Structures are given as C-alpha cells and as structure tokens.
C-alpha positions as CSV (number, residue, x, y, z in Angstrom):
1,M,3.0,-10.9,12.6
2,T,6.2,-11.0,10.6
3,L,6.2,-10.9,6.9
4,D,7.2,-14.6,6.7
5,D,4.2,-15.4,9.0
6,F,1.8,-13.3,7.0
7,S,3.2,-14.7,3.7
8,S,2.6,-18.2,4.9
9,Y,-0.9,-17.3,6.1
10,A,-1.9,-15.7,2.8
11,R,-0.3,-18.4,0.6
12,Q,-2.0,-21.2,2.6
13,R,-5.4,-19.4,2.6
14,V,-5.5,-18.6,-1.1
15,D,-4.0,-21.9,-2.2
16,Q,-6.6,-23.9,-0.2
17,Y,-9.3,-21.8,-1.8
18,L,-7.9,-22.2,-5.3
19,Q,-7.5,-26.0,-4.8
20,L,-11.1,-26.3,-3.6
21,K,-12.6,-24.3,-6.5
22,M,-10.4,-26.0,-9.1
23,S,-11.6,-29.4,-7.9
24,E,-15.2,-28.6,-8.4
25,Y,-15.2,-29.4,-12.2
26,A,-13.2,-31.5,-14.6
27,P,-12.5,-29.8,-17.9
28,A,-11.1,-31.4,-21.0
29,E,-8.1,-33.7,-20.6
30,G,-4.8,-31.7,-20.4
31,L,-6.5,-28.3,-19.7
32,Q,-6.9,-28.9,-15.9
33,E,-3.3,-30.1,-15.7
34,A,-2.0,-27.0,-17.5
35,M,-4.1,-24.6,-15.4
36,V,-2.9,-26.2,-12.1
37,Y,0.7,-26.3,-13.4
38,S,0.6,-22.5,-13.9
39,L,-1.3,-21.7,-10.8
40,F,0.9,-23.7,-8.5
41,N,4.4,-23.3,-9.9
42,G,6.0,-21.4,-7.1
43,G,4.5,-18.0,-7.4
44,K,5.2,-15.6,-4.4
45,R,1.5,-14.7,-4.1
46,V,2.3,-11.0,-3.7
47,R,-1.1,-9.9,-5.1
48,P,-3.1,-12.1,-2.7
49,M,-0.9,-11.0,0.1
50,L,-1.8,-7.4,-0.7
51,T,-5.5,-8.3,-0.8
52,Y,-5.5,-9.9,2.6
53,A,-3.3,-7.1,4.0
54,S,-5.7,-4.5,2.7
55,A,-8.8,-6.4,4.1
56,S,-7.1,-6.6,7.5
57,L,-7.2,-2.8,7.8
58,F,-11.0,-3.1,8.3
59,G,-11.4,-6.4,10.0
60,Q,-11.0,-10.2,9.4
61,A,-10.7,-11.5,5.9
62,N,-13.8,-13.4,4.8
63,A,-14.8,-15.8,2.1
64,L,-15.3,-13.0,-0.4
65,T,-11.7,-11.8,0.4
66,D,-10.6,-15.4,-0.5
67,A,-12.5,-15.2,-3.8
68,C,-10.8,-11.8,-4.6
69,A,-7.3,-13.1,-3.8
70,A,-7.9,-16.3,-5.8
71,A,-9.4,-14.3,-8.8
72,I,-6.5,-11.9,-8.9
73,E,-4.0,-14.7,-8.8
74,S,-5.8,-16.5,-11.6
75,I,-5.7,-13.4,-13.8
76,H,-2.0,-13.0,-12.9
77,A,-1.3,-16.7,-13.9
78,Y,-3.1,-16.3,-17.1
79,S,-1.2,-13.1,-18.0
80,L,2.1,-14.9,-17.4
81,I,1.2,-17.8,-19.6
82,H,0.4,-15.5,-22.4
83,D,3.4,-13.2,-21.8
84,D,5.7,-16.2,-22.2
85,L,4.2,-17.3,-25.5
86,P,6.5,-17.2,-28.7
87,A,4.3,-14.4,-30.1
88,M,5.0,-12.2,-27.1
89,D,8.1,-12.6,-24.9
90,D,9.0,-16.1,-26.1
91,D,10.4,-17.2,-22.7
92,D,11.3,-20.8,-21.9
93,L,11.6,-20.4,-18.1
94,R,9.2,-19.1,-15.5
95,R,10.1,-19.4,-11.8
96,G,12.9,-21.9,-12.6
97,K,10.5,-24.2,-14.5
98,P,9.5,-24.7,-18.1
99,T,6.9,-22.2,-19.2
100,C,3.4,-23.5,-19.9
101,H,3.8,-23.7,-23.7
102,I,7.2,-25.6,-23.2
103,Q,5.8,-28.0,-20.6
104,F,2.7,-28.7,-22.7
105,N,2.3,-27.1,-26.1
106,E,1.4,-23.6,-27.4
107,A,-2.3,-24.3,-28.1
108,T,-2.8,-25.8,-24.6
109,A,-1.0,-22.8,-23.0
110,I,-3.3,-20.4,-24.8
111,L,-6.4,-22.3,-23.7
112,A,-5.2,-22.6,-20.1
113,G,-4.7,-18.9,-20.0
114,D,-8.2,-18.3,-21.4
115,A,-9.7,-20.7,-18.9
116,L,-7.8,-19.0,-15.9
117,Q,-9.1,-15.6,-17.0
118,T,-12.7,-16.7,-17.0
119,F,-12.2,-18.7,-13.8
120,A,-11.4,-15.5,-12.0
121,F,-14.8,-14.0,-12.8
122,E,-16.5,-17.4,-12.0
123,L,-15.0,-17.1,-8.5
124,L,-16.3,-13.5,-7.9
125,S,-19.8,-14.2,-9.2
126,Q,-20.6,-17.2,-7.0
127,T,-24.1,-17.0,-5.5
128,E,-22.8,-18.5,-2.2
129,H,-21.4,-15.1,-1.2
130,Q,-24.9,-13.5,-1.2
131,Q,-23.5,-10.0,-1.6
132,S,-24.5,-9.1,-5.1
133,A,-23.9,-5.4,-5.0
134,T,-20.4,-5.8,-3.5
135,Q,-19.6,-8.7,-5.9
136,L,-20.6,-6.6,-8.9
137,R,-18.3,-3.8,-7.7
138,L,-15.5,-6.3,-7.3
139,I,-16.1,-7.7,-10.8
140,K,-15.9,-4.2,-12.3
141,E,-12.6,-3.5,-10.4
142,L,-11.0,-6.6,-11.9
143,C,-12.4,-6.0,-15.4
144,L,-10.9,-2.5,-15.4
145,A,-7.6,-3.7,-14.1
146,S,-7.2,-6.7,-16.3
147,G,-8.7,-5.7,-19.7
148,R,-8.3,-2.9,-22.1
149,H,-8.3,-0.2,-19.4
150,G,-5.5,-2.0,-17.5
151,M,-3.1,-4.9,-18.0
152,V,-3.8,-5.8,-21.6
153,T,-3.2,-2.2,-22.8
154,G,0.1,-2.3,-20.8
155,Q,1.1,-5.4,-22.6
156,M,0.2,-3.8,-26.0
157,I,2.3,-0.7,-25.2
158,D,5.1,-3.1,-24.2
159,L,5.0,-5.0,-27.5
160,A,4.7,-1.9,-29.6
161,N,7.8,-0.4,-28.1
162,V,10.3,-3.2,-28.4
163,G,13.5,-1.7,-29.9
164,V,12.1,1.8,-29.6
165,D,13.5,4.6,-27.5
166,V,10.6,5.7,-25.3
167,S,10.2,8.6,-22.9
168,L,10.1,8.1,-19.1
169,A,6.4,9.1,-19.3
170,T,5.6,6.4,-21.8
171,L,7.5,3.8,-19.8
172,E,5.5,4.8,-16.6
173,Q,2.2,4.7,-18.5
174,M,3.1,1.2,-19.8
175,H,3.8,-0.2,-16.3
176,Q,0.9,1.6,-14.6
177,H,-1.2,-0.5,-16.9
178,K,0.8,-3.7,-17.3
179,T,1.8,-4.3,-13.7
180,G,0.3,-1.5,-11.6
181,A,-3.3,-1.9,-12.5
182,L,-3.6,-5.4,-11.1
183,I,-1.6,-4.5,-8.0
184,R,-4.0,-1.5,-7.5
185,A,-7.0,-3.8,-7.9
186,S,-5.5,-6.3,-5.3
187,V,-5.4,-3.5,-2.7
188,R,-8.8,-2.0,-3.6
189,M,-10.6,-5.3,-3.8
190,G,-9.2,-6.4,-0.4
191,A,-10.7,-3.3,1.2
192,I,-14.0,-3.6,-0.7
193,S,-14.4,-7.3,0.3
194,S,-14.4,-6.3,3.9
195,D,-18.0,-5.0,3.3
196,T,-17.1,-1.8,5.3
197,E,-18.3,1.6,4.3
198,L,-15.1,3.0,3.0
199,K,-14.3,6.7,3.3
200,E,-13.0,8.5,0.2
201,D,-9.8,9.5,1.9
202,Q,-9.1,5.8,2.9
203,L,-9.5,4.7,-0.7
204,Q,-7.3,7.5,-1.9
205,A,-4.6,6.6,0.6
206,L,-4.8,2.9,-0.6
207,D,-4.7,4.1,-4.3
208,T,-1.6,6.2,-3.6
209,Y,0.1,3.3,-1.8
210,A,-0.8,0.8,-4.6
211,N,0.2,3.1,-7.5
212,A,3.6,3.7,-5.8
213,I,4.3,0.0,-5.1
214,G,3.0,-1.1,-8.4
215,L,5.5,1.1,-10.2
216,A,8.2,0.2,-7.6
217,F,7.6,-3.5,-8.4
218,Q,8.4,-3.0,-12.0
219,V,11.4,-0.8,-11.4
220,Q,12.8,-3.5,-9.1
221,D,12.0,-6.1,-11.7
222,D,14.1,-4.1,-14.2
223,I,16.9,-3.8,-11.7
224,I,17.1,-7.5,-10.8
225,D,16.9,-8.5,-14.5
226,I,20.5,-7.2,-14.7
227,T,21.7,-7.7,-11.2
228,S,20.6,-11.3,-10.4
229,D,21.7,-14.4,-12.3
230,T,19.4,-16.8,-14.1
231,Q,19.3,-19.3,-11.2
232,T,18.2,-16.7,-8.7
233,L,15.7,-15.1,-11.1
234,G,14.1,-18.3,-12.1
235,K,14.0,-17.0,-15.7
236,T,16.7,-16.0,-18.2
237,Q,18.9,-13.2,-17.0
238,F,19.0,-10.1,-19.3
239,S,15.8,-11.3,-21.0
240,D,14.5,-7.7,-21.2
241,A,17.8,-6.3,-22.4
242,D,18.2,-9.1,-25.0
243,A,14.7,-8.3,-26.3
244,N,15.7,-4.6,-26.5
245,K,12.8,-3.7,-24.3
246,P,12.6,-0.2,-22.6
247,T,13.5,-0.4,-18.9
248,Y,14.2,2.0,-16.1
249,P,17.9,1.2,-15.8
250,K,18.2,1.8,-19.6
251,L,16.6,5.2,-19.2
252,L,17.8,6.3,-15.8
253,G,21.0,4.2,-15.3
254,L,21.1,1.6,-12.5
255,D,21.7,4.1,-9.8
256,G,18.9,6.3,-11.0
257,A,16.5,3.3,-11.1
258,Q,17.5,2.3,-7.6
259,E,16.9,5.9,-6.3
260,L,13.4,5.9,-8.0
261,A,12.5,2.6,-6.3
262,K,13.5,4.0,-2.9
263,A,11.4,7.2,-3.5
264,L,8.4,5.2,-4.5
265,H,8.8,3.0,-1.4
266,K,8.8,6.1,0.8
267,Q,5.7,7.5,-1.0
268,A,3.8,4.2,-0.4
269,V,4.7,3.9,3.3
270,T,3.8,7.6,3.9
271,A,0.4,7.2,2.2
272,I,-0.8,4.4,4.6
273,S,0.7,5.8,7.8
274,P,-2.8,7.2,8.9
275,F,-3.9,3.5,9.3
276,G,-1.3,3.1,12.1
277,E,-0.3,-0.4,13.3
278,A,-3.0,-2.1,11.2
279,A,-1.0,-1.1,8.1
280,Q,2.1,-3.0,9.1
281,P,1.5,-5.9,6.7
282,L,1.3,-3.4,3.8
283,V,4.5,-1.7,5.0
284,E,6.3,-5.0,5.2
285,L,5.1,-5.9,1.7
286,A,6.4,-2.5,0.4
287,N,9.7,-3.3,2.1
288,Y,9.8,-6.7,0.4
289,I,9.0,-5.4,-3.1
290,I,12.0,-3.2,-3.2
291,G,14.3,-5.6,-1.3
292,R,13.7,-8.7,-3.4
293,N,16.3,-10.2,-5.8
294,H,13.9,-12.4,-7.8
C-alpha cells in the first residue's frame, strides 16, 4: 500500500468514526459547530495514521484502534485551538482558514477546545469496547501525553521562552513534550489497541521510532516556517520568527537543522527495521514527515 493509499484509508476511517461519535449528542448552540469546524478543517491526520500504522504491525485495526485515533486527533485539535488564541500564539490562520477564535469568537474557541479534550476521553472510556483493562491503559497513555507530563508542559516551556536565548537541550525538552509526547502516544496506543501481548523490546523500538520522528516533525516545522510561503503553509510565514520564538534553524542554522532532521529520520527507520515489511507504513510516514513543505 502506498502512502497515499494508506493516508486515504486512515483519514476515511478516523473521520467516519469521529462523525459518528460527534453525531451522538447535540451540545449547546454554536459549540458543536466550532468543534466540527476545528476537527474537519483539512488536517493531515498524521497522528491517526501513526496509530493505524502501529496497530497494523500486530494485526488488523479494530474499533478500539478507531477510538484511539479519534481521541488523539481530538486532543490535537483542541491543542491547536488553544495554541492559536490571542493569549498564546495569536494566529489568524490555521490550514489556510480562519482560526477558531476568528471564525467564531474567543470564548467559543476556548469552550470548543475544552469540549474536544474531554471528548477524547469519552471515546476511550466507552463500555461498548468491553476491554476495561486495555482501555484504562490507553486512557493513562493519553493523560500522560496530553497533560502536565506532556503537551501542556511543552506549551508552557514554549510560552516562557519567547524572546529568550535557550540551549539546544531546552529546545529539545520543549518539543519532546509539546509535539513529541502526543506523537509517541499515537504510536504506543496503536500497538496497545491491538490487544496483543507486547514484548518490551517491541515497545522500546516503537518508542525510539516515535521519539525520533516526534522531534523530526518539529525540526521540519521550524524549517518550513522559513522556507515555505504563507499560501503553502496555510498559516502566516515567519510566524515563529516574528514572535521571536526559539527554533532549530535559529540555533543550528538552516543547514544544521536540515542535517538534524535527516539524522532523526535515519534513527527512526533503523529502530523499526526488525518489524520487516509490516513496518513499511511507519517508514513511509517517517519519509513524509521530513519531506513535507507544509
């Protein structure tokens, strides 16, 4: 299966699941609209793709895999809504469209983000899966990745270092939390959802892969912020530089950042080589992450 085919498969599968579960209740007027707007505004679904690709190492994806992919995408969508708010990055564009607080209003955007965050855990805790021990393990994975031990701490480090000259170690720590933690959870949760007895060396290989591509994802983000134009990016070009944020090109130079992305890509692909042909979707995703221009 080519990356395009796998991407279409993953996107269709997670989108159908999200649409089904979003339609099962009708919240306050305007909230549902803002949630749907942010969930279905052209995201690439990289994290769900990683979830399905990881699950495929151990068999066919199942309904719990769908719940994982949807939950992770919901957390990601919530984080972007809040990231774009005036109190944080103050962005007007996301994926070429007005950000949630611009399309609606700031209060609605905050509440839509809050609702998407709890929606993620609603999906993982559904009794229909009838795998309580596995579900609890998955909920813990997502809690650790998205809260104070993961993404939120990364966001805090980011905000605390605007206009500050930081070390490479601090920058890496920030992105391991802000971007990398949810990517790592995507890979781990896909494997766990397969309900296979995972060996420690298999999880370690997946962690090494996920940590490498998680960091590579951010390095490439920093690169394309200065090498792609606003139309290609779908957000304002030079937004990080204009906000005086620490970036890899700023610390390493553009050439140095590109070399780091290549080294991380090699590390990721090497880590999952023991899985053989079954790992091809994960390899293709690693290729995509350092080859993208938006």
